[in-house]
MARGU-424602 format. One record per residue (C-alpha): residue number from 1; x, y, z. Coordinates in nm, 3 decimals. Each point is the difference from the previous one (the first is absolute). Layout:
REM MARGU-424602
<node><num>NUM</num><X>X</X><Y>Y</Y><Z>Z</Z></node>
...
//
This chain:
REM MARGU-424602
<node><num>1</num><X>0.000</X><Y>-0.001</Y><Z>0.000</Z></node>
<node><num>2</num><X>0.138</X><Y>0.345</Y><Z>-0.087</Z></node>
<node><num>3</num><X>0.098</X><Y>0.229</Y><Z>0.284</Z></node>
<node><num>4</num><X>-0.197</X><Y>0.310</Y><Z>0.101</Z></node>
<node><num>5</num><X>0.268</X><Y>0.209</Y><Z>-0.167</Z></node>
<node><num>6</num><X>-0.042</X><Y>-0.187</Y><Z>-0.329</Z></node>
<node><num>7</num><X>-0.378</X><Y>0.023</Y><Z>0.021</Z></node>
<node><num>8</num><X>0.019</X><Y>0.374</Y><Z>0.065</Z></node>
<node><num>9</num><X>0.222</X><Y>0.035</Y><Z>-0.305</Z></node>
<node><num>10</num><X>-0.277</X><Y>-0.155</Y><Z>-0.208</Z></node>
<node><num>11</num><X>-0.235</X><Y>0.273</Y><Z>0.115</Z></node>
<node><num>12</num><X>0.225</X><Y>0.262</Y><Z>-0.153</Z></node>
<node><num>13</num><X>0.023</X><Y>-0.167</Y><Z>-0.341</Z></node>
<node><num>14</num><X>-0.234</X><Y>-0.085</Y><Z>-0.284</Z></node>
<node><num>15</num><X>0.032</X><Y>-0.336</Y><Z>-0.165</Z></node>
<node><num>16</num><X>0.044</X><Y>0.065</Y><Z>-0.373</Z></node>
<node><num>17</num><X>-0.293</X><Y>-0.102</Y><Z>-0.214</Z></node>
<node><num>18</num><X>-0.301</X><Y>0.113</Y><Z>-0.193</Z></node>
<node><num>19</num><X>-0.143</X><Y>0.212</Y><Z>0.278</Z></node>
<node><num>20</num><X>0.317</X><Y>0.159</Y><Z>0.136</Z></node>
<node><num>21</num><X>0.038</X><Y>0.374</Y><Z>-0.050</Z></node>
<node><num>22</num><X>0.164</X><Y>0.112</Y><Z>-0.321</Z></node>
<node><num>23</num><X>0.375</X><Y>0.051</Y><Z>0.008</Z></node>
<node><num>24</num><X>0.083</X><Y>0.333</Y><Z>0.157</Z></node>
<node><num>25</num><X>-0.328</X><Y>0.030</Y><Z>0.189</Z></node>
<node><num>26</num><X>-0.013</X><Y>-0.033</Y><Z>0.377</Z></node>
<node><num>27</num><X>-0.194</X><Y>-0.287</Y><Z>0.150</Z></node>
<node><num>28</num><X>-0.314</X><Y>0.110</Y><Z>0.182</Z></node>
<node><num>29</num><X>-0.057</X><Y>-0.111</Y><Z>0.360</Z></node>
<node><num>30</num><X>-0.274</X><Y>-0.232</Y><Z>-0.123</Z></node>
<node><num>31</num><X>0.240</X><Y>-0.157</Y><Z>-0.251</Z></node>
<node><num>32</num><X>0.257</X><Y>-0.056</Y><Z>0.273</Z></node>
<node><num>33</num><X>-0.250</X><Y>-0.171</Y><Z>0.229</Z></node>
<node><num>34</num><X>-0.131</X><Y>-0.220</Y><Z>-0.279</Z></node>
<node><num>35</num><X>0.356</X><Y>-0.096</Y><Z>-0.089</Z></node>
<node><num>36</num><X>0.051</X><Y>-0.108</Y><Z>0.360</Z></node>
<node><num>37</num><X>-0.315</X><Y>-0.215</Y><Z>0.005</Z></node>
<node><num>38</num><X>-0.005</X><Y>-0.116</Y><Z>-0.360</Z></node>
<node><num>39</num><X>0.293</X><Y>-0.240</Y><Z>-0.001</Z></node>
<node><num>40</num><X>-0.160</X><Y>-0.242</Y><Z>0.245</Z></node>
<node><num>41</num><X>-0.270</X><Y>-0.264</Y><Z>-0.017</Z></node>
<node><num>42</num><X>-0.264</X><Y>0.129</Y><Z>0.241</Z></node>
<node><num>43</num><X>-0.312</X><Y>-0.175</Y><Z>0.124</Z></node>
<node><num>44</num><X>-0.338</X><Y>0.172</Y><Z>-0.055</Z></node>
<node><num>45</num><X>0.003</X><Y>0.122</Y><Z>0.361</Z></node>
<node><num>46</num><X>0.349</X><Y>0.141</Y><Z>-0.038</Z></node>
<node><num>47</num><X>-0.102</X><Y>0.175</Y><Z>-0.319</Z></node>
<node><num>48</num><X>-0.271</X><Y>0.179</Y><Z>0.194</Z></node>
<node><num>49</num><X>0.264</X><Y>0.129</Y><Z>0.239</Z></node>
<node><num>50</num><X>0.226</X><Y>0.104</Y><Z>-0.288</Z></node>
<node><num>51</num><X>-0.286</X><Y>0.178</Y><Z>-0.177</Z></node>
<node><num>52</num><X>-0.101</X><Y>0.188</Y><Z>0.314</Z></node>
<node><num>53</num><X>0.358</X><Y>0.112</Y><Z>0.065</Z></node>
<node><num>54</num><X>0.037</X><Y>0.111</Y><Z>-0.362</Z></node>
<node><num>55</num><X>-0.327</X><Y>0.193</Y><Z>-0.001</Z></node>
<node><num>56</num><X>0.055</X><Y>0.159</Y><Z>0.345</Z></node>
<node><num>57</num><X>0.379</X><Y>0.024</Y><Z>-0.002</Z></node>
<node><num>58</num><X>0.042</X><Y>0.325</Y><Z>0.195</Z></node>
<node><num>59</num><X>-0.225</X><Y>-0.133</Y><Z>0.277</Z></node>
<node><num>60</num><X>0.088</X><Y>-0.371</Y><Z>0.000</Z></node>
<node><num>61</num><X>0.375</X><Y>0.058</Y><Z>0.027</Z></node>
<node><num>62</num><X>-0.049</X><Y>0.147</Y><Z>0.350</Z></node>
<node><num>63</num><X>-0.269</X><Y>-0.230</Y><Z>0.139</Z></node>
<node><num>64</num><X>0.061</X><Y>-0.255</Y><Z>0.275</Z></node>
<node><num>65</num><X>-0.043</X><Y>-0.364</Y><Z>-0.093</Z></node>
<node><num>66</num><X>-0.325</X><Y>-0.003</Y><Z>0.199</Z></node>
<node><num>67</num><X>-0.145</X><Y>0.298</Y><Z>-0.183</Z></node>
<node><num>68</num><X>0.105</X><Y>-0.128</Y><Z>-0.340</Z></node>
<node><num>69</num><X>-0.153</X><Y>-0.343</Y><Z>0.066</Z></node>
<node><num>70</num><X>-0.326</X><Y>0.169</Y><Z>0.107</Z></node>
<node><num>71</num><X>-0.007</X><Y>0.224</Y><Z>-0.309</Z></node>
<node><num>72</num><X>0.056</X><Y>-0.289</Y><Z>-0.241</Z></node>
<node><num>73</num><X>-0.219</X><Y>-0.246</Y><Z>0.192</Z></node>
<node><num>74</num><X>0.267</X><Y>-0.265</Y><Z>0.060</Z></node>
<node><num>75</num><X>0.178</X><Y>-0.138</Y><Z>0.306</Z></node>
<node><num>76</num><X>0.326</X><Y>0.137</Y><Z>0.137</Z></node>
<node><num>77</num><X>0.182</X><Y>-0.329</Y><Z>-0.078</Z></node>
<node><num>78</num><X>-0.116</X><Y>0.041</Y><Z>-0.361</Z></node>
<node><num>79</num><X>0.173</X><Y>0.338</Y><Z>-0.015</Z></node>
<node><num>80</num><X>0.316</X><Y>-0.150</Y><Z>0.146</Z></node>
<node><num>81</num><X>-0.003</X><Y>-0.286</Y><Z>-0.252</Z></node>
<node><num>82</num><X>-0.051</X><Y>0.254</Y><Z>-0.277</Z></node>
<node><num>83</num><X>0.309</X><Y>0.194</Y><Z>0.109</Z></node>
<node><num>84</num><X>0.216</X><Y>-0.311</Y><Z>0.030</Z></node>
<node><num>85</num><X>-0.116</X><Y>-0.124</Y><Z>-0.342</Z></node>
<node><num>86</num><X>0.153</X><Y>0.319</Y><Z>-0.144</Z></node>
<node><num>87</num><X>0.333</X><Y>-0.079</Y><Z>0.167</Z></node>
<node><num>88</num><X>-0.030</X><Y>0.220</Y><Z>0.311</Z></node>
<node><num>89</num><X>0.056</X><Y>-0.122</Y><Z>0.355</Z></node>
<node><num>90</num><X>-0.345</X><Y>0.126</Y><Z>0.094</Z></node>
<node><num>91</num><X>-0.250</X><Y>0.281</Y><Z>-0.044</Z></node>
<node><num>92</num><X>0.214</X><Y>0.270</Y><Z>0.169</Z></node>
<node><num>93</num><X>0.275</X><Y>-0.056</Y><Z>-0.257</Z></node>
<node><num>94</num><X>-0.249</X><Y>0.023</Y><Z>-0.285</Z></node>
<node><num>95</num><X>-0.150</X><Y>0.316</Y><Z>0.144</Z></node>
<node><num>96</num><X>0.349</X><Y>0.150</Y><Z>0.031</Z></node>
<node><num>97</num><X>0.061</X><Y>-0.067</Y><Z>-0.370</Z></node>
<node><num>98</num><X>-0.333</X><Y>0.154</Y><Z>-0.100</Z></node>
<node><num>99</num><X>0.027</X><Y>0.321</Y><Z>0.203</Z></node>
<node><num>100</num><X>0.253</X><Y>0.178</Y><Z>-0.227</Z></node>
<node><num>101</num><X>-0.219</X><Y>-0.083</Y><Z>-0.298</Z></node>
<node><num>102</num><X>-0.305</X><Y>0.136</Y><Z>0.180</Z></node>
<node><num>103</num><X>0.185</X><Y>0.320</Y><Z>0.091</Z></node>
<node><num>104</num><X>0.104</X><Y>0.047</Y><Z>-0.362</Z></node>
<node><num>105</num><X>-0.365</X><Y>-0.034</Y><Z>-0.097</Z></node>
<node><num>106</num><X>-0.092</X><Y>0.275</Y><Z>0.246</Z></node>
<node><num>107</num><X>0.282</X><Y>0.219</Y><Z>-0.129</Z></node>
<node><num>108</num><X>-0.135</X><Y>-0.046</Y><Z>-0.351</Z></node>
<node><num>109</num><X>-0.355</X><Y>0.092</Y><Z>0.099</Z></node>
<node><num>110</num><X>-0.053</X><Y>0.219</Y><Z>-0.311</Z></node>
<node><num>111</num><X>0.017</X><Y>-0.321</Y><Z>-0.201</Z></node>
<node><num>112</num><X>-0.269</X><Y>-0.165</Y><Z>0.211</Z></node>
<node><num>113</num><X>-0.240</X><Y>0.007</Y><Z>-0.294</Z></node>
<node><num>114</num><X>0.240</X><Y>-0.223</Y><Z>-0.191</Z></node>
<node><num>115</num><X>0.013</X><Y>-0.241</Y><Z>0.294</Z></node>
<node><num>116</num><X>-0.380</X><Y>-0.012</Y><Z>0.019</Z></node>
<node><num>117</num><X>-0.018</X><Y>-0.069</Y><Z>-0.373</Z></node>
<node><num>118</num><X>0.252</X><Y>-0.283</Y><Z>0.040</Z></node>
<node><num>119</num><X>-0.205</X><Y>-0.154</Y><Z>0.278</Z></node>
<node><num>120</num><X>-0.313</X><Y>0.028</Y><Z>-0.210</Z></node>
<node><num>121</num><X>0.168</X><Y>-0.199</Y><Z>-0.279</Z></node>
<node><num>122</num><X>0.080</X><Y>-0.308</Y><Z>0.206</Z></node>
<node><num>123</num><X>-0.241</X><Y>-0.205</Y><Z>-0.211</Z></node>
<node><num>124</num><X>0.171</X><Y>0.124</Y><Z>-0.314</Z></node>
<node><num>125</num><X>0.334</X><Y>-0.098</Y><Z>0.150</Z></node>
<node><num>126</num><X>-0.139</X><Y>-0.350</Y><Z>0.051</Z></node>
<node><num>127</num><X>-0.099</X><Y>-0.011</Y><Z>-0.367</Z></node>
<node><num>128</num><X>0.350</X><Y>0.117</Y><Z>-0.098</Z></node>
<node><num>129</num><X>0.152</X><Y>-0.280</Y><Z>0.207</Z></node>
<node><num>130</num><X>-0.218</X><Y>-0.253</Y><Z>-0.182</Z></node>
<node><num>131</num><X>0.107</X><Y>0.148</Y><Z>-0.334</Z></node>
<node><num>132</num><X>0.359</X><Y>-0.066</Y><Z>0.105</Z></node>
<node><num>133</num><X>-0.092</X><Y>-0.361</Y><Z>0.076</Z></node>
<node><num>134</num><X>-0.167</X><Y>-0.038</Y><Z>-0.339</Z></node>
<node><num>135</num><X>0.294</X><Y>0.154</Y><Z>-0.182</Z></node>
<node><num>136</num><X>0.231</X><Y>-0.248</Y><Z>0.171</Z></node>
<node><num>137</num><X>-0.232</X><Y>-0.284</Y><Z>-0.099</Z></node>
<node><num>138</num><X>-0.012</X><Y>0.127</Y><Z>-0.357</Z></node>
<node><num>139</num><X>0.377</X><Y>-0.037</Y><Z>-0.024</Z></node>
<node><num>140</num><X>-0.020</X><Y>-0.354</Y><Z>0.136</Z></node>
<node><num>141</num><X>-0.273</X><Y>-0.095</Y><Z>-0.249</Z></node>
<node><num>142</num><X>0.211</X><Y>0.114</Y><Z>-0.294</Z></node>
<node><num>143</num><X>0.096</X><Y>-0.370</Y><Z>-0.012</Z></node>
<node><num>144</num><X>-0.330</X><Y>-0.188</Y><Z>-0.007</Z></node>
<node><num>145</num><X>0.158</X><Y>-0.344</Y><Z>-0.004</Z></node>
<node><num>146</num><X>-0.047</X><Y>-0.085</Y><Z>0.366</Z></node>
<node><num>147</num><X>-0.363</X><Y>0.115</Y><Z>0.009</Z></node>
<node><num>148</num><X>-0.084</X><Y>-0.201</Y><Z>-0.312</Z></node>
<node><num>149</num><X>0.177</X><Y>-0.311</Y><Z>0.130</Z></node>
<node><num>150</num><X>-0.169</X><Y>0.011</Y><Z>0.339</Z></node>
<node><num>151</num><X>-0.338</X><Y>0.083</Y><Z>-0.154</Z></node>
<node><num>152</num><X>0.034</X><Y>-0.310</Y><Z>-0.217</Z></node>
<node><num>153</num><X>0.081</X><Y>-0.217</Y><Z>0.305</Z></node>
<node><num>154</num><X>-0.291</X><Y>0.141</Y><Z>0.200</Z></node>
<node><num>155</num><X>-0.235</X><Y>-0.067</Y><Z>-0.290</Z></node>
<node><num>156</num><X>0.115</X><Y>-0.364</Y><Z>-0.012</Z></node>
<node><num>157</num><X>-0.042</X><Y>-0.059</Y><Z>0.373</Z></node>
<node><num>158</num><X>-0.342</X><Y>-0.157</Y><Z>0.054</Z></node>
<node><num>159</num><X>-0.101</X><Y>0.079</Y><Z>0.264</Z></node>
<node><num>160</num><X>0.179</X><Y>0.330</Y><Z>0.051</Z></node>
<node><num>161</num><X>0.032</X><Y>0.119</Y><Z>0.359</Z></node>
<node><num>162</num><X>0.013</X><Y>0.369</Y><Z>0.093</Z></node>
<node><num>163</num><X>0.129</X><Y>0.086</Y><Z>0.348</Z></node>
<node><num>164</num><X>-0.052</X><Y>0.330</Y><Z>0.181</Z></node>
<node><num>165</num><X>-0.028</X><Y>0.045</Y><Z>0.376</Z></node>
<node><num>166</num><X>-0.084</X><Y>0.301</Y><Z>0.217</Z></node>
<node><num>167</num><X>0.047</X><Y>0.324</Y><Z>-0.195</Z></node>
<node><num>168</num><X>0.080</X><Y>-0.196</Y><Z>-0.317</Z></node>
<node><num>169</num><X>-0.346</X><Y>-0.159</Y><Z>-0.013</Z></node>
<node><num>170</num><X>-0.140</X><Y>0.269</Y><Z>-0.231</Z></node>
<node><num>171</num><X>0.272</X><Y>-0.053</Y><Z>-0.261</Z></node>
<node><num>172</num><X>-0.043</X><Y>-0.378</Y><Z>0.008</Z></node>
<node><num>173</num><X>-0.376</X><Y>0.029</Y><Z>-0.038</Z></node>
<node><num>174</num><X>0.032</X><Y>0.246</Y><Z>-0.289</Z></node>
<node><num>175</num><X>0.234</X><Y>-0.237</Y><Z>-0.185</Z></node>
<node><num>176</num><X>-0.213</X><Y>-0.307</Y><Z>0.073</Z></node>
<node><num>177</num><X>-0.322</X><Y>0.173</Y><Z>-0.107</Z></node>
<node><num>178</num><X>0.146</X><Y>0.095</Y><Z>-0.338</Z></node>
<node><num>179</num><X>0.194</X><Y>-0.325</Y><Z>-0.048</Z></node>
<node><num>180</num><X>-0.319</X><Y>-0.205</Y><Z>0.036</Z></node>
<node><num>181</num><X>-0.127</X><Y>0.160</Y><Z>-0.321</Z></node>
<node><num>182</num><X>0.283</X><Y>-0.159</Y><Z>-0.200</Z></node>
<node><num>183</num><X>0.112</X><Y>-0.299</Y><Z>0.212</Z></node>
<node><num>184</num><X>-0.211</X><Y>-0.308</Y><Z>0.086</Z></node>
<node><num>185</num><X>0.100</X><Y>-0.044</Y><Z>0.365</Z></node>
<node><num>186</num><X>0.131</X><Y>0.286</Y><Z>0.216</Z></node>
<node><num>187</num><X>0.013</X><Y>-0.043</Y><Z>0.378</Z></node>
<node><num>188</num><X>0.068</X><Y>0.298</Y><Z>0.225</Z></node>
<node><num>189</num><X>0.148</X><Y>-0.043</Y><Z>0.348</Z></node>
<node><num>190</num><X>-0.058</X><Y>0.292</Y><Z>0.236</Z></node>
<node><num>191</num><X>0.023</X><Y>-0.172</Y><Z>0.339</Z></node>
<node><num>192</num><X>0.323</X><Y>-0.110</Y><Z>0.163</Z></node>
<node><num>193</num><X>0.093</X><Y>-0.288</Y><Z>0.228</Z></node>
<node><num>194</num><X>-0.121</X><Y>-0.352</Y><Z>-0.060</Z></node>
<node><num>195</num><X>-0.281</X><Y>0.132</Y><Z>-0.222</Z></node>
<node><num>196</num><X>0.251</X><Y>0.125</Y><Z>-0.257</Z></node>
<node><num>197</num><X>0.201</X><Y>-0.323</Y><Z>0.018</Z></node>
<node><num>198</num><X>-0.313</X><Y>-0.204</Y><Z>-0.057</Z></node>
<node><num>199</num><X>-0.092</X><Y>0.209</Y><Z>-0.306</Z></node>
<node><num>200</num><X>0.351</X><Y>-0.025</Y><Z>-0.143</Z></node>
<node><num>201</num><X>0.008</X><Y>-0.376</Y><Z>0.053</Z></node>
<node><num>202</num><X>-0.336</X><Y>-0.044</Y><Z>-0.176</Z></node>
<node><num>203</num><X>0.122</X><Y>0.211</Y><Z>-0.291</Z></node>
<node><num>204</num><X>0.315</X><Y>-0.209</Y><Z>-0.035</Z></node>
<node><num>205</num><X>-0.188</X><Y>-0.329</Y><Z>0.019</Z></node>
<node><num>206</num><X>-0.237</X><Y>0.126</Y><Z>-0.270</Z></node>
<node><num>207</num><X>0.295</X><Y>0.055</Y><Z>-0.235</Z></node>
<node><num>208</num><X>0.094</X><Y>0.364</Y><Z>0.068</Z></node>
<node><num>209</num><X>0.361</X><Y>0.098</Y><Z>-0.056</Z></node>
<node><num>210</num><X>0.020</X><Y>0.373</Y><Z>0.081</Z></node>
<node><num>211</num><X>-0.099</X><Y>0.250</Y><Z>0.267</Z></node>
<node><num>212</num><X>-0.015</X><Y>0.375</Y><Z>-0.062</Z></node>
<node><num>213</num><X>0.067</X><Y>0.171</Y><Z>0.334</Z></node>
<node><num>214</num><X>-0.046</X><Y>0.364</Y><Z>0.096</Z></node>
<node><num>215</num><X>0.202</X><Y>0.133</Y><Z>0.295</Z></node>
<node><num>216</num><X>-0.041</X><Y>0.368</Y><Z>0.076</Z></node>
<node><num>217</num><X>0.133</X><Y>0.172</Y><Z>0.313</Z></node>
<node><num>218</num><X>-0.029</X><Y>-0.067</Y><Z>0.277</Z></node>
<node><num>219</num><X>0.111</X><Y>-0.349</Y><Z>-0.098</Z></node>
<node><num>220</num><X>-0.181</X><Y>-0.269</Y><Z>0.197</Z></node>
<node><num>221</num><X>0.159</X><Y>-0.304</Y><Z>0.162</Z></node>
<node><num>222</num><X>-0.303</X><Y>-0.193</Y><Z>-0.128</Z></node>
<node><num>223</num><X>0.098</X><Y>0.079</Y><Z>-0.359</Z></node>
<node><num>224</num><X>0.348</X><Y>-0.137</Y><Z>0.052</Z></node>
<node><num>225</num><X>-0.140</X><Y>-0.315</Y><Z>0.163</Z></node>
<node><num>226</num><X>-0.242</X><Y>-0.053</Y><Z>-0.289</Z></node>
<node><num>227</num><X>0.273</X><Y>0.044</Y><Z>-0.260</Z></node>
<node><num>228</num><X>0.225</X><Y>-0.248</Y><Z>0.179</Z></node>
<node><num>229</num><X>-0.289</X><Y>-0.246</Y><Z>0.016</Z></node>
<node><num>230</num><X>-0.060</X><Y>0.044</Y><Z>-0.373</Z></node>
<node><num>231</num><X>0.364</X><Y>-0.077</Y><Z>-0.078</Z></node>
<node><num>232</num><X>-0.001</X><Y>-0.309</Y><Z>0.222</Z></node>
<node><num>233</num><X>-0.283</X><Y>-0.154</Y><Z>-0.199</Z></node>
<node><num>234</num><X>0.156</X><Y>0.082</Y><Z>-0.337</Z></node>
<node><num>235</num><X>-0.177</X><Y>0.318</Y><Z>-0.108</Z></node>
<node><num>236</num><X>0.199</X><Y>0.273</Y><Z>-0.173</Z></node>
<node><num>237</num><X>-0.049</X><Y>0.359</Y><Z>0.113</Z></node>
<node><num>238</num><X>-0.017</X><Y>0.329</Y><Z>-0.188</Z></node>
<node><num>239</num><X>0.014</X><Y>0.287</Y><Z>0.248</Z></node>
<node><num>240</num><X>-0.111</X><Y>0.363</Y><Z>-0.041</Z></node>
<node><num>241</num><X>0.151</X><Y>0.210</Y><Z>0.279</Z></node>
<node><num>242</num><X>0.170</X><Y>0.330</Y><Z>0.075</Z></node>
<node><num>243</num><X>0.328</X><Y>-0.155</Y><Z>0.117</Z></node>
<node><num>244</num><X>0.295</X><Y>-0.166</Y><Z>-0.172</Z></node>
<node><num>245</num><X>0.175</X><Y>-0.139</Y><Z>0.309</Z></node>
<node><num>246</num><X>-0.200</X><Y>-0.168</Y><Z>0.275</Z></node>
<node><num>247</num><X>-0.106</X><Y>-0.352</Y><Z>0.106</Z></node>
<node><num>248</num><X>-0.304</X><Y>0.012</Y><Z>-0.229</Z></node>
<node><num>249</num><X>0.215</X><Y>0.063</Y><Z>-0.306</Z></node>
<node><num>250</num><X>0.225</X><Y>-0.292</Y><Z>0.090</Z></node>
<node><num>251</num><X>-0.299</X><Y>-0.237</Y><Z>-0.012</Z></node>
<node><num>252</num><X>-0.123</X><Y>0.114</Y><Z>-0.344</Z></node>
<node><num>253</num><X>0.096</X><Y>-0.142</Y><Z>-0.339</Z></node>
<node><num>254</num><X>-0.072</X><Y>0.331</Y><Z>-0.177</Z></node>
<node><num>255</num><X>-0.030</X><Y>0.347</Y><Z>0.153</Z></node>
<node><num>256</num><X>-0.162</X><Y>0.312</Y><Z>-0.141</Z></node>
<node><num>257</num><X>0.099</X><Y>0.309</Y><Z>0.196</Z></node>
<node><num>258</num><X>-0.258</X><Y>0.279</Y><Z>0.004</Z></node>
<node><num>259</num><X>0.033</X><Y>0.297</Y><Z>0.235</Z></node>
<node><num>260</num><X>-0.289</X><Y>0.103</Y><Z>0.222</Z></node>
<node><num>261</num><X>-0.110</X><Y>0.357</Y><Z>0.069</Z></node>
<node><num>262</num><X>0.077</X><Y>0.082</Y><Z>0.363</Z></node>
<node><num>263</num><X>-0.067</X><Y>0.375</Y><Z>0.026</Z></node>
<node><num>264</num><X>-0.343</X><Y>-0.045</Y><Z>0.160</Z></node>
<node><num>265</num><X>-0.108</X><Y>-0.180</Y><Z>0.318</Z></node>
<node><num>266</num><X>-0.067</X><Y>-0.318</Y><Z>-0.201</Z></node>
<node><num>267</num><X>0.195</X><Y>-0.122</Y><Z>-0.301</Z></node>
<node><num>268</num><X>-0.128</X><Y>0.026</Y><Z>-0.357</Z></node>
<node><num>269</num><X>0.068</X><Y>-0.263</Y><Z>-0.264</Z></node>
<node><num>270</num><X>0.005</X><Y>0.142</Y><Z>-0.351</Z></node>
<node><num>271</num><X>0.316</X><Y>-0.184</Y><Z>-0.108</Z></node>
<node><num>272</num><X>-0.088</X><Y>-0.344</Y><Z>0.150</Z></node>
<node><num>273</num><X>-0.345</X><Y>0.028</Y><Z>-0.160</Z></node>
<node><num>274</num><X>0.159</X><Y>0.066</Y><Z>-0.338</Z></node>
<node><num>275</num><X>0.230</X><Y>-0.302</Y><Z>0.038</Z></node>
<node><num>276</num><X>-0.308</X><Y>-0.210</Y><Z>0.073</Z></node>
<node><num>277</num><X>-0.179</X><Y>0.136</Y><Z>-0.308</Z></node>
<node><num>278</num><X>0.310</X><Y>-0.068</Y><Z>-0.212</Z></node>
<node><num>279</num><X>0.007</X><Y>-0.363</Y><Z>0.113</Z></node>
<node><num>280</num><X>-0.370</X><Y>-0.031</Y><Z>-0.081</Z></node>
<node><num>281</num><X>0.073</X><Y>0.131</Y><Z>-0.348</Z></node>
<node><num>282</num><X>0.281</X><Y>-0.253</Y><Z>-0.039</Z></node>
<node><num>283</num><X>-0.230</X><Y>-0.281</Y><Z>0.115</Z></node>
<node><num>284</num><X>-0.264</X><Y>0.105</Y><Z>-0.252</Z></node>
<node><num>285</num><X>0.255</X><Y>0.008</Y><Z>-0.283</Z></node>
<node><num>286</num><X>0.147</X><Y>-0.339</Y><Z>0.100</Z></node>
<node><num>287</num><X>-0.317</X><Y>-0.184</Y><Z>-0.106</Z></node>
<node><num>288</num><X>-0.198</X><Y>0.234</Y><Z>-0.228</Z></node>
<node><num>289</num><X>-0.258</X><Y>-0.261</Y><Z>-0.102</Z></node>
<node><num>290</num><X>-0.089</X><Y>-0.086</Y><Z>0.358</Z></node>
<node><num>291</num><X>-0.001</X><Y>0.368</Y><Z>0.089</Z></node>
<node><num>292</num><X>-0.240</X><Y>0.090</Y><Z>-0.281</Z></node>
<node><num>293</num><X>-0.228</X><Y>-0.294</Y><Z>0.075</Z></node>
<node><num>294</num><X>-0.025</X><Y>0.079</Y><Z>0.369</Z></node>
<node><num>295</num><X>-0.044</X><Y>0.375</Y><Z>-0.050</Z></node>
<node><num>296</num><X>-0.280</X><Y>-0.056</Y><Z>-0.250</Z></node>
<node><num>297</num><X>-0.167</X><Y>-0.246</Y><Z>0.237</Z></node>
<node><num>298</num><X>0.021</X><Y>0.247</Y><Z>0.284</Z></node>
<node><num>299</num><X>-0.146</X><Y>0.282</Y><Z>-0.209</Z></node>
<node><num>300</num><X>-0.292</X><Y>-0.220</Y><Z>-0.099</Z></node>
<node><num>301</num><X>-0.066</X><Y>-0.086</Y><Z>0.365</Z></node>
<node><num>302</num><X>0.032</X><Y>0.365</Y><Z>0.102</Z></node>
<node><num>303</num><X>-0.253</X><Y>0.104</Y><Z>-0.263</Z></node>
<node><num>304</num><X>-0.240</X><Y>-0.283</Y><Z>0.079</Z></node>
<node><num>305</num><X>-0.001</X><Y>0.073</Y><Z>0.373</Z></node>
<node><num>306</num><X>0.041</X><Y>0.381</Y><Z>-0.028</Z></node>
<node><num>307</num><X>0.307</X><Y>0.017</Y><Z>0.221</Z></node>
<node><num>308</num><X>0.074</X><Y>0.359</Y><Z>-0.092</Z></node>
<node><num>309</num><X>-0.200</X><Y>0.321</Y><Z>-0.015</Z></node>
<node><num>310</num><X>0.147</X><Y>0.110</Y><Z>-0.332</Z></node>
<node><num>311</num><X>-0.096</X><Y>-0.321</Y><Z>-0.190</Z></node>
//
């Protein structure tokens, strides 16, 4: 863990990137605080603390730990854990690092309108961060070989198992919902423990060869256990995650890295969703006759039973 001195040095610098001030321009107090918080993986509760301190910098930098916890609506130990996650020995050291930044904000009071505008654009900053993730993914997808190869393998796996636990459930269900339109047997696993092992075992015994797993932060122990169980029974694993080095990656046969948006209290998943859609496209192209037959059958059923308002 970095020392308090190293952590304070981070508060005085801006990490270069898309949203750093232009060369020659001075970093605003808000920029400096965001640079301090932005290089760390924070839980949703910790993001609430970070957002409050960013939005109320000149006040929050001089509050006691008790007052800050009350203002944010969290416990005092949560504030302490937040400070230590940033590399400080505790909240007093974090507060000491923030106070010069807060004083510089007061000294620059004529520019307060600019600070208010910056705060008001936090949602736009979240969109910008997702654009960065998509641009990174675009560079990766310049070579479509891996996506096409994995899409072909997923299309051949009957049944095909889709795994997503906790926060990753929504991504797994999106993929499974769409995949069922073009694949004859898609099984989605959204519960951990022995339930997931049972589902994986049934899929393998039925002839399945692949699992598509989603693992978004915070990464669950249950996901790792399910992936290890899948490997033990002979299933191959394609993993969509935000990491390139962790125990989950080590268990996967193929990994697609897709960054998550972390500027808001809860993550957003534009890039992982696009990877999922790309794999669906590859699956559809792998067996065009089956795809066309199943899509036509679905459209006939949708029309017959009036599934949709615009039919």
